[in-house]
ROSE-4610 file (N, C-alpha, C; in Angstrom, 1 decimal, always signed):
// ROSE-4610
residu = [M/M/M/D/D/D/S/S/S/F/F/F/E/E/E/L/L/L/N/N/N/K/K/K/I/I/I/V/V/V/G/G/G/A/A/A/V/V/V/L/L/L/G/G/G/T/T/T/C/C/C/L/L/L/V/V/V/L/L/L/L/L/L/V/V/V/S/S/S/N/N/N/M/M/M/T/T/T/A/A/A/K/K/K/A/A/A/I/I/I/F/F/F/R/R/R/A/A/A/E/E/E/P/P/P/A/A/A/P/P/P/D/D/D/S/S/S/T/T/T/V/V/V/V/V/V/A/A/A/A/A/A/K/K/K/S/S/S/A/A/A/E/E/E/P/P/P/T/T/T/G/G/G/A/A/A/P/P/P/Q/Q/Q/G/G/G/T/T/T/P/P/P/A/A/A/P/P/P/S/S/S/E/E/E/P/P/P/I/I/I/E/E/E/K/K/K/L/L/L/L/L/L/Q/Q/Q/T/T/T/A/A/A/S/S/S/I/I/I/D/D/D/K/K/K/G/G/G/A/A/A/T/T/T/A/A/A/A/A/A/K/K/K/K/K/K/C/C/C/A/A/A/T/T/T/C/C/C/H/H/H/A/A/A/F/F/F/E/E/E/K/K/K/G/G/G/G/G/G/P/P/P/N/N/N/R/R/R/T/T/T/G/G/G/P/P/P/N/N/N/L/L/L/F/F/F/G/G/G/V/V/V/V/V/V/D/D/D/R/R/R/A/A/A/R/R/R/A/A/A/A/A/A/V/V/V/P/P/P/G/G/G/F/F/F/N/N/N/Y/Y/Y/S/S/S/A/A/A/A/A/A/M/M/M/K/K/K/A/A/A/A/A/A/G/G/G/G/G/G/S/S/S/W/W/W/G/G/G/I/I/I/E/E/E/E/E/E/L/L/L/N/N/N/A/A/A/F/F/F/I/I/I/A/A/A/S/S/S/P/P/P/K/K/K/G/G/G/T/T/T/V/V/V/P/P/P/G/G/G/T/T/T/A/A/A/M/M/M/S/S/S/F/F/F/A/A/A/G/G/G/I/I/I/P/P/P/K/K/K/D/D/D/G/G/G/E/E/E/R/R/R/A/A/A/D/D/D/L/L/L/I/I/I/A/A/A/Y/Y/Y/L/L/L/R/R/R/S/S/S/L/L/L/S/S/S/D/D/D/Q/Q/Q/A/A/A/A/A/A/P/P/P/Q/Q/Q/P/P/P/G/G/G/P/P/P/P/P/P/P/P/P/T/T/T/A/A/A/S/S/S/N/N/N]
num = [1/1/1/2/2/2/3/3/3/4/4/4/5/5/5/6/6/6/7/7/7/8/8/8/9/9/9/10/10/10/11/11/11/12/12/12/13/13/13/14/14/14/15/15/15/16/16/16/17/17/17/18/18/18/19/19/19/20/20/20/21/21/21/22/22/22/23/23/23/24/24/24/25/25/25/26/26/26/27/27/27/28/28/28/29/29/29/30/30/30/31/31/31/32/32/32/33/33/33/34/34/34/35/35/35/36/36/36/37/37/37/38/38/38/39/39/39/40/40/40/41/41/41/42/42/42/43/43/43/44/44/44/45/45/45/46/46/46/47/47/47/48/48/48/49/49/49/50/50/50/51/51/51/52/52/52/53/53/53/54/54/54/55/55/55/56/56/56/57/57/57/58/58/58/59/59/59/60/60/60/61/61/61/62/62/62/63/63/63/64/64/64/65/65/65/66/66/66/67/67/67/68/68/68/69/69/69/70/70/70/71/71/71/72/72/72/73/73/73/74/74/74/75/75/75/76/76/76/77/77/77/78/78/78/79/79/79/80/80/80/81/81/81/82/82/82/83/83/83/84/84/84/85/85/85/86/86/86/87/87/87/88/88/88/89/89/89/90/90/90/91/91/91/92/92/92/93/93/93/94/94/94/95/95/95/96/96/96/97/97/97/98/98/98/99/99/99/100/100/100/101/101/101/102/102/102/103/103/103/104/104/104/105/105/105/106/106/106/107/107/107/108/108/108/109/109/109/110/110/110/111/111/111/112/112/112/113/113/113/114/114/114/115/115/115/116/116/116/117/117/117/118/118/118/119/119/119/120/120/120/121/121/121/122/122/122/123/123/123/124/124/124/125/125/125/126/126/126/127/127/127/128/128/128/129/129/129/130/130/130/131/131/131/132/132/132/133/133/133/134/134/134/135/135/135/136/136/136/137/137/137/138/138/138/139/139/139/140/140/140/141/141/141/142/142/142/143/143/143/144/144/144/145/145/145/146/146/146/147/147/147/148/148/148/149/149/149/150/150/150/151/151/151/152/152/152/153/153/153/154/154/154/155/155/155/156/156/156/157/157/157/158/158/158/159/159/159/160/160/160/161/161/161/162/162/162/163/163/163/164/164/164/165/165/165/166/166/166/167/167/167/168/168/168/169/169/169/170/170/170/171/171/171/172/172/172/173/173/173/174/174/174/175/175/175/176/176/176/177/177/177/178/178/178/179/179/179/180/180/180/181/181/181/182/182/182/183/183/183/184/184/184/185/185/185]
x = [+116.5/+116.7/+116.1/+115.2/+114.6/+115.7/+114.9/+115.8/+115.7/+114.9/+115.0/+115.8/+116.2/+117.3/+118.7/+118.7/+120.1/+120.3/+119.3/+119.4/+119.9/+119.3/+119.9/+121.1/+121.6/+123.2/+124.1/+123.8/+124.5/+124.6/+123.4/+123.4/+124.4/+124.3/+124.9/+126.5/+127.0/+128.4/+128.9/+128.1/+128.3/+128.4/+127.5/+127.3/+128.7/+129.0/+130.2/+131.5/+131.6/+132.6/+132.6/+131.4/+131.4/+131.8/+131.3/+131.8/+133.4/+133.8/+135.4/+136.0/+135.6/+136.2/+135.9/+134.9/+134.7/+135.7/+135.8/+136.7/+138.0/+138.5/+139.8/+140.2/+139.2/+139.5/+139.5/+138.6/+138.5/+139.9/+140.4/+141.5/+142.8/+142.9/+144.1/+143.7/+142.7/+142.6/+143.0/+142.7/+143.1/+144.4/+144.9/+146.5/+147.2/+148.2/+149.0/+150.2/+150.7/+151.8/+153.1/+154.0/+155.3/+155.9/+156.8/+157.7/+158.8/+158.9/+159.9/+161.3/+162.3/+163.5/+164.0/+164.7/+165.3/+166.5/+166.3/+167.3/+168.5/+168.3/+169.5/+170.6/+170.2/+171.1/+172.2/+173.4/+174.8/+175.4/+175.5/+176.3/+177.7/+178.1/+179.6/+180.2/+181.6/+182.2/+182.9/+182.7/+183.3/+184.7/+185.5/+186.9/+187.0/+186.1/+186.2/+185.2/+185.8/+184.8/+183.8/+182.5/+181.6/+181.5/+181.8/+181.7/+180.3/+179.2/+178.1/+177.9/+176.9/+177.0/+176.5/+176.9/+176.8/+175.3/+174.8/+173.6/+172.6/+173.2/+172.3/+172.8/+171.7/+172.2/+172.7/+173.5/+174.3/+173.3/+173.0/+172.1/+172.6/+171.7/+172.2/+172.7/+171.9/+172.1/+172.1/+172.8/+172.8/+171.4/+171.2/+169.8/+169.5/+170.5/+170.3/+169.8/+170.3/+169.9/+168.4/+168.2/+166.8/+165.8/+166.2/+165.2/+164.9/+165.7/+165.5/+164.2/+163.9/+162.8/+161.7/+162.0/+161.0/+159.6/+158.5/+157.2/+156.5/+156.3/+155.7/+154.3/+153.6/+152.3/+152.6/+153.6/+153.8/+154.7/+155.0/+155.8/+154.4/+153.6/+152.4/+151.8/+151.6/+151.3/+152.3/+153.5/+154.4/+154.2/+154.0/+153.8/+152.7/+151.9/+150.8/+151.3/+152.4/+153.1/+153.4/+153.9/+154.2/+153.0/+151.9/+150.9/+150.3/+150.5/+150.1/+150.9/+152.0/+152.9/+153.2/+153.0/+153.6/+152.3/+152.1/+151.3/+152.3/+151.6/+152.4/+152.0/+150.8/+150.3/+151.0/+151.0/+151.8/+150.8/+151.7/+151.1/+150.5/+150.5/+149.8/+150.3/+149.7/+149.9/+151.2/+152.0/+152.9/+152.1/+152.5/+151.9/+152.7/+152.8/+154.0/+155.3/+155.4/+156.5/+156.1/+157.3/+157.0/+156.3/+155.7/+155.2/+156.3/+156.0/+157.2/+157.1/+156.1/+156.0/+157.5/+158.0/+159.2/+160.6/+160.3/+161.6/+162.9/+162.8/+163.9/+164.8/+166.1/+166.9/+166.8/+165.8/+165.5/+166.4/+166.9/+167.9/+167.0/+167.9/+167.3/+166.8/+165.8/+165.2/+164.8/+164.3/+164.0/+162.5/+161.6/+160.3/+159.8/+159.3/+158.9/+157.8/+157.9/+156.9/+156.8/+158.1/+158.2/+159.4/+158.8/+159.8/+160.7/+161.8/+162.8/+163.7/+163.9/+164.8/+166.2/+167.0/+168.2/+169.1/+169.1/+169.8/+169.5/+168.4/+168.4/+168.7/+168.5/+169.1/+170.5/+171.1/+172.7/+173.3/+172.4/+172.8/+173.2/+172.4/+172.9/+172.7/+173.1/+173.1/+171.5/+171.6/+170.3/+169.5/+168.3/+167.7/+167.8/+169.1/+169.5/+168.9/+168.9/+168.3/+169.3/+170.6/+171.2/+171.1/+170.8/+170.6/+169.1/+168.0/+166.8/+166.7/+167.6/+167.6/+168.2/+169.3/+169.6/+169.0/+168.2/+167.4/+166.0/+165.5/+164.3/+164.7/+165.8/+166.2/+166.3/+167.0/+167.1/+167.4/+166.1/+166.2/+167.1/+167.0/+167.7/+169.3/+169.6/+170.8/+171.5/+170.8/+171.4/+171.6/+170.6/+170.6/+170.3/+171.3/+171.0/+170.6/+169.6/+169.0/+167.5/+167.2/+166.2/+165.0/+164.1/+162.8/+161.7/+162.3/+161.4/+161.6/+160.2/+160.3/+160.0/+159.9/+159.6/+160.8/+160.6/+161.7/+162.6/+162.0/+162.7/+162.0/+162.2/+161.8/+163.0/+163.1/+164.3/+164.6/+163.4/+163.4/+164.0/+165.0/+165.5/+164.7/+163.7/+162.9/+161.5/+161.3/+160.2/+160.7/+161.8/+162.5/+162.6/+163.2/+163.3/+162.0/+160.9/+159.5/+159.0/+159.3/+158.9/+159.6/+160.9/+161.7/+161.4/+160.9/+160.4/+159.1/+158.4/+157.2/+157.3/+158.2/+158.7/+159.3/+160.1/+160.7/+159.5/+158.2/+157.3/+156.4/+156.6/+156.0/+156.7/+156.7/+157.6/+157.0/+157.3/+156.8/+157.6/+159.0/+159.9/+160.6/+160.0/+160.6/+162.0/+162.7/+164.3/+164.5/+165.6/+165.8/+166.2/+165.7/+166.1/+167.6/+168.0/+169.6/+169.9/+171.0/+171.7/+172.3/+172.4/+173.1/+174.4/+174.4/+175.6/+176.9/+178.0/+179.2/+179.7/+180.3/+181.0/+182.4/+182.9/+184.2/+185.1/+186.0/+186.8/+188.3/+188.5/+190.0/+191.0]
y = [+166.0/+164.7/+164.6/+163.6/+163.7/+162.9/+163.2/+162.4/+160.9/+160.4/+158.9/+158.5/+159.2/+158.7/+159.2/+160.1/+160.4/+159.2/+159.0/+157.8/+156.6/+156.1/+155.2/+155.1/+156.5/+156.4/+156.3/+157.0/+157.0/+155.6/+155.0/+153.6/+152.4/+152.7/+151.9/+152.2/+153.4/+153.7/+153.0/+153.2/+152.8/+151.3/+150.5/+149.1/+148.5/+149.2/+148.9/+148.8/+150.0/+150.2/+149.0/+148.7/+147.7/+146.4/+146.0/+144.7/+144.7/+145.9/+145.8/+145.6/+146.4/+146.4/+144.9/+144.2/+142.8/+141.9/+142.0/+141.3/+141.4/+142.7/+142.8/+142.2/+142.3/+141.7/+140.2/+139.6/+138.0/+137.7/+138.4/+138.0/+138.1/+139.1/+139.2/+138.0/+137.7/+136.6/+135.2/+135.0/+133.7/+133.6/+134.9/+134.6/+135.7/+135.1/+135.9/+136.1/+137.3/+137.5/+137.6/+136.8/+137.0/+138.0/+138.8/+139.9/+139.3/+139.9/+139.5/+139.7/+139.0/+139.3/+140.6/+141.3/+142.7/+142.2/+142.5/+142.1/+143.1/+144.3/+145.0/+145.0/+144.0/+143.8/+142.8/+143.2/+142.7/+141.9/+140.6/+139.9/+140.1/+140.5/+140.6/+139.4/+139.2/+137.9/+137.7/+136.5/+135.9/+135.6/+135.9/+135.5/+134.0/+133.3/+131.7/+131.2/+130.1/+129.4/+128.5/+128.6/+127.8/+126.2/+125.9/+124.6/+124.2/+125.2/+125.0/+125.4/+124.7/+124.9/+126.4/+127.0/+128.4/+128.9/+129.7/+130.2/+129.6/+128.8/+128.3/+128.9/+129.0/+129.7/+128.8/+129.2/+128.3/+128.1/+126.8/+126.5/+127.0/+127.3/+127.7/+126.6/+125.6/+124.4/+122.9/+122.1/+120.9/+120.3/+119.7/+119.4/+118.3/+117.3/+115.9/+116.6/+117.7/+118.3/+118.4/+119.4/+119.9/+118.8/+117.7/+116.5/+116.0/+116.0/+115.4/+116.1/+117.3/+117.9/+118.2/+117.8/+118.0/+117.4/+118.2/+117.7/+117.3/+116.0/+115.5/+116.3/+116.6/+117.3/+118.7/+119.5/+120.8/+120.6/+119.6/+119.1/+119.1/+118.3/+118.0/+119.5/+120.4/+121.7/+122.4/+122.4/+123.0/+122.4/+121.1/+120.4/+121.1/+121.8/+122.3/+123.3/+123.8/+124.6/+123.9/+122.5/+121.8/+121.2/+120.9/+120.2/+120.8/+122.0/+122.5/+121.7/+121.4/+120.7/+119.1/+118.7/+117.4/+116.7/+115.5/+114.5/+113.8/+113.4/+112.6/+111.3/+110.9/+109.6/+108.4/+107.2/+106.1/+105.7/+105.7/+105.3/+106.7/+107.9/+109.3/+109.7/+110.4/+110.8/+111.8/+111.8/+113.0/+114.3/+115.5/+116.7/+117.5/+118.8/+119.9/+119.2/+118.6/+118.1/+116.5/+115.6/+114.2/+114.0/+112.9/+112.2/+112.2/+112.7/+112.7/+111.7/+110.6/+109.4/+108.8/+108.5/+107.9/+108.5/+109.7/+110.7/+110.5/+110.3/+110.3/+109.2/+109.4/+108.3/+107.8/+108.2/+107.7/+108.6/+107.8/+108.4/+109.6/+110.6/+111.8/+111.6/+112.1/+111.9/+110.5/+109.9/+108.5/+108.2/+109.0/+108.8/+108.4/+107.2/+106.7/+107.6/+108.0/+108.8/+110.2/+110.7/+112.3/+112.6/+113.8/+114.5/+115.4/+115.0/+115.8/+116.8/+118.0/+118.9/+118.3/+118.7/+118.3/+118.4/+119.7/+120.0/+119.0/+118.5/+117.7/+116.3/+115.6/+114.6/+114.5/+115.7/+115.6/+115.6/+116.1/+116.3/+115.0/+114.0/+112.6/+112.4/+111.4/+111.1/+110.8/+110.9/+110.7/+111.6/+111.5/+112.5/+112.3/+112.3/+112.1/+113.4/+113.4/+114.6/+115.7/+115.6/+116.9/+117.5/+116.5/+117.0/+117.7/+117.0/+117.6/+118.8/+119.1/+120.4/+121.4/+121.1/+122.5/+122.5/+121.5/+121.8/+122.6/+122.1/+122.7/+124.2/+124.6/+125.9/+126.9/+126.1/+127.2/+126.1/+125.8/+124.8/+125.2/+126.4/+126.8/+127.2/+127.7/+127.5/+126.1/+125.1/+123.8/+123.1/+123.2/+122.7/+123.5/+124.5/+125.5/+125.0/+125.6/+125.0/+124.0/+124.0/+123.1/+123.8/+122.9/+123.6/+124.0/+123.8/+123.9/+125.5/+126.2/+127.5/+128.1/+127.1/+127.4/+128.0/+129.2/+129.9/+129.5/+128.4/+127.8/+128.2/+127.3/+127.6/+128.0/+129.4/+129.7/+129.3/+129.0/+128.7/+127.2/+127.3/+125.8/+124.9/+125.3/+124.5/+124.0/+124.8/+124.5/+123.5/+123.7/+122.6/+121.3/+121.1/+120.0/+119.5/+120.2/+119.6/+118.9/+119.6/+119.2/+117.9/+117.7/+116.5/+115.5/+115.7/+114.7/+114.3/+115.2/+114.5/+113.7/+114.1/+113.4/+112.2/+112.0/+110.6/+109.6/+110.3/+109.5/+108.6/+109.4/+109.0/+107.8/+106.7/+105.6/+104.3/+103.1/+102.0/+101.5/+101.8/+101.6/+102.9/+103.8/+105.1/+105.0/+106.2/+106.2/+106.2/+105.7/+105.9/+107.1/+107.4/+108.9/+109.0/+109.9/+110.3/+110.7/+110.1/+110.2/+111.8/+112.1/+113.5/+113.8/+115.1/+115.3/+115.2/+114.4/+114.4/+115.8/+115.6/+116.7/+116.8/+117.9/+118.1/+118.2/+117.0/+116.6/+117.5/+117.9/+118.8/+117.9]
z = [+94.3/+95.1/+96.5/+96.7/+98.0/+98.9/+100.2/+101.3/+101.2/+100.7/+100.5/+99.7/+98.5/+97.5/+98.2/+99.0/+99.6/+100.8/+101.6/+102.5/+101.7/+100.6/+99.9/+99.3/+99.0/+98.6/+99.8/+100.7/+101.9/+102.7/+102.4/+103.2/+102.3/+100.8/+100.0/+100.3/+100.6/+100.9/+102.1/+103.0/+104.5/+104.5/+103.6/+103.8/+102.8/+101.9/+101.2/+102.2/+102.8/+103.9/+104.9/+105.4/+106.4/+105.8/+104.6/+104.0/+103.8/+103.5/+103.2/+104.7/+105.7/+106.8/+107.4/+107.3/+107.7/+106.8/+105.6/+104.8/+105.0/+105.6/+106.0/+107.2/+108.2/+109.5/+109.2/+108.5/+108.4/+107.6/+106.5/+105.8/+106.8/+107.6/+108.7/+109.6/+110.1/+110.8/+110.5/+109.2/+108.5/+108.0/+107.4/+106.7/+107.5/+108.2/+108.9/+108.1/+107.8/+106.9/+107.8/+107.3/+108.2/+107.5/+108.1/+107.6/+106.6/+105.5/+104.4/+105.1/+104.7/+105.2/+104.6/+105.4/+104.8/+103.9/+102.7/+101.5/+101.5/+102.4/+102.5/+103.4/+104.3/+105.5/+104.9/+105.2/+104.6/+106.0/+105.8/+106.9/+107.0/+108.1/+108.2/+108.1/+107.7/+107.6/+109.0/+109.4/+110.6/+110.6/+111.5/+111.7/+111.7/+112.3/+112.5/+111.5/+110.9/+110.2/+111.2/+110.9/+111.7/+111.5/+110.3/+109.8/+109.3/+109.4/+109.1/+107.4/+106.8/+105.4/+105.4/+104.2/+104.1/+103.9/+104.6/+104.5/+105.7/+106.4/+107.5/+108.7/+109.6/+110.8/+111.8/+112.7/+113.7/+114.6/+115.1/+116.1/+117.4/+118.4/+119.6/+120.4/+120.4/+121.1/+120.3/+120.6/+119.7/+119.5/+118.2/+118.2/+119.1/+119.5/+120.2/+121.6/+122.1/+123.4/+123.4/+122.3/+122.1/+122.1/+121.4/+121.1/+122.5/+123.5/+124.8/+125.4/+125.1/+125.6/+124.8/+123.4/+122.5/+122.6/+122.2/+122.3/+120.9/+120.9/+119.5/+119.1/+120.5/+120.1/+119.6/+120.0/+119.4/+118.1/+117.9/+116.4/+115.5/+115.7/+115.1/+114.7/+115.6/+115.4/+114.4/+114.7/+113.6/+112.4/+112.3/+111.1/+110.1/+110.5/+109.9/+108.9/+109.1/+108.2/+107.0/+106.9/+105.9/+105.3/+105.9/+105.4/+103.9/+103.7/+102.4/+101.2/+101.6/+100.5/+100.8/+101.8/+102.2/+102.9/+102.7/+103.5/+104.5/+105.4/+106.7/+107.0/+106.5/+106.8/+105.8/+106.4/+105.6/+104.3/+103.2/+101.9/+101.4/+102.0/+101.6/+100.4/+99.5/+98.3/+98.3/+97.3/+97.1/+96.7/+97.1/+96.8/+96.1/+96.5/+95.7/+96.3/+97.7/+98.0/+98.3/+98.5/+98.8/+100.1/+100.2/+101.6/+102.5/+103.9/+104.7/+105.9/+105.7/+106.5/+106.6/+107.5/+107.6/+106.9/+107.2/+106.4/+107.2/+108.4/+109.4/+109.0/+108.5/+108.2/+106.9/+106.3/+104.7/+103.9/+102.7/+101.8/+101.2/+100.8/+100.1/+98.8/+98.5/+96.9/+96.6/+97.7/+97.7/+97.5/+97.6/+97.6/+96.0/+96.0/+94.5/+94.0/+92.8/+92.1/+92.3/+93.1/+93.2/+92.3/+91.8/+90.8/+91.6/+92.1/+92.8/+91.8/+92.6/+91.8/+91.7/+90.7/+90.3/+91.4/+92.2/+93.4/+94.3/+94.8/+95.9/+95.6/+94.2/+93.8/+93.8/+93.6/+93.6/+95.0/+96.0/+97.5/+98.0/+97.6/+98.2/+99.7/+100.3/+101.6/+102.2/+103.5/+104.0/+104.9/+105.3/+106.3/+107.8/+108.3/+109.6/+110.3/+111.6/+112.6/+112.3/+112.2/+111.9/+110.6/+109.4/+108.2/+108.1/+108.7/+108.9/+109.5/+110.8/+111.4/+110.5/+109.9/+108.8/+107.7/+107.3/+106.0/+106.5/+107.5/+108.2/+108.5/+109.0/+109.3/+108.2/+107.0/+105.9/+104.6/+103.8/+102.7/+101.8/+101.2/+100.2/+100.6/+101.8/+102.5/+102.4/+102.8/+103.1/+101.5/+100.6/+99.5/+98.5/+98.1/+97.1/+95.8/+95.3/+94.1/+94.5/+95.3/+95.9/+95.3/+95.0/+94.4/+95.8/+96.8/+98.0/+98.3/+98.3/+98.4/+99.9/+100.9/+102.2/+102.9/+103.5/+104.0/+105.4/+106.1/+106.9/+108.2/+109.4/+110.8/+111.4/+111.8/+112.6/+114.1/+114.8/+116.1/+116.4/+117.1/+117.4/+118.0/+119.0/+119.8/+118.8/+118.1/+117.1/+116.2/+115.6/+114.6/+115.6/+116.7/+117.5/+117.6/+118.0/+118.2/+116.7/+115.6/+114.3/+114.1/+114.4/+114.2/+114.9/+116.1/+117.1/+116.5/+115.9/+115.5/+114.2/+113.1/+112.1/+112.5/+113.7/+114.0/+114.4/+114.8/+115.4/+114.2/+113.1/+111.9/+111.2/+111.7/+111.3/+111.7/+110.8/+111.5/+112.6/+112.5/+113.8/+113.8/+114.8/+115.2/+115.5/+115.0/+115.2/+116.6/+117.2/+118.6/+119.0/+120.3/+120.8/+120.9/+120.4/+120.4/+121.9/+122.4/+123.5/+123.8/+125.0/+125.2/+124.3/+123.8/+123.1/+123.7/+123.1/+123.8/+124.5/+125.5/+126.3/+125.9/+125.8/+125.7/+126.8/+126.8/+128.1/+127.9/+129.3/+129.1/+129.6]
C-alpha cells in the first residue's frame, strides 16, 4: 500500500469524525433536552392538606399578583413551547391540540372540530386564570387522563407571562385581575 492510499483512508476517517462532530454540535444547538424527572423520588405526605389538586405543585405566589408584573412579550416567547401543538391566531386551525385564541374564560373542551380526550370532556368548567395556571403547571396532575403530553411549566413567573399572553389573544381581552385579597385579623 502506498502513501497515497494510506492518506485517502486516514482522510476518510478524519472527514467522517468531523461530520459526526459538526452534526452533534448542530443537534445540541437545535434540540435542548430537558432532564427527565427522577422517577425514584418519593414525595413525603404533608401533615396539612394544601387544597391544590393532587399532583400539582403549590404556587409560591398567587397568580393574580404575578399577572400584575407579567410580560406579554415574554409570554409570547414562552408560547413557542406550545406552538408545536397549538395555533394562536383567530380562526387558526386545530393541530394536535386545539387553537388557543380566546382560551381565557372559555369553556373547557369547547373548540369546534377538535376531538378532546374523555378526561378533558369530563373535567367541565372553564379556563379561568386559576385553572389555566394549574393546568399549565401540571396538565396530567390537574386533569388526570388528558391526552396532552406536555410536562408543564414549573416556573411561576413564566406561567404568568404565558397567561398574560393568552389573555391578550382575544377580541375582548379579559380584565386585569386585581390584587389578591389580604387576610385581615
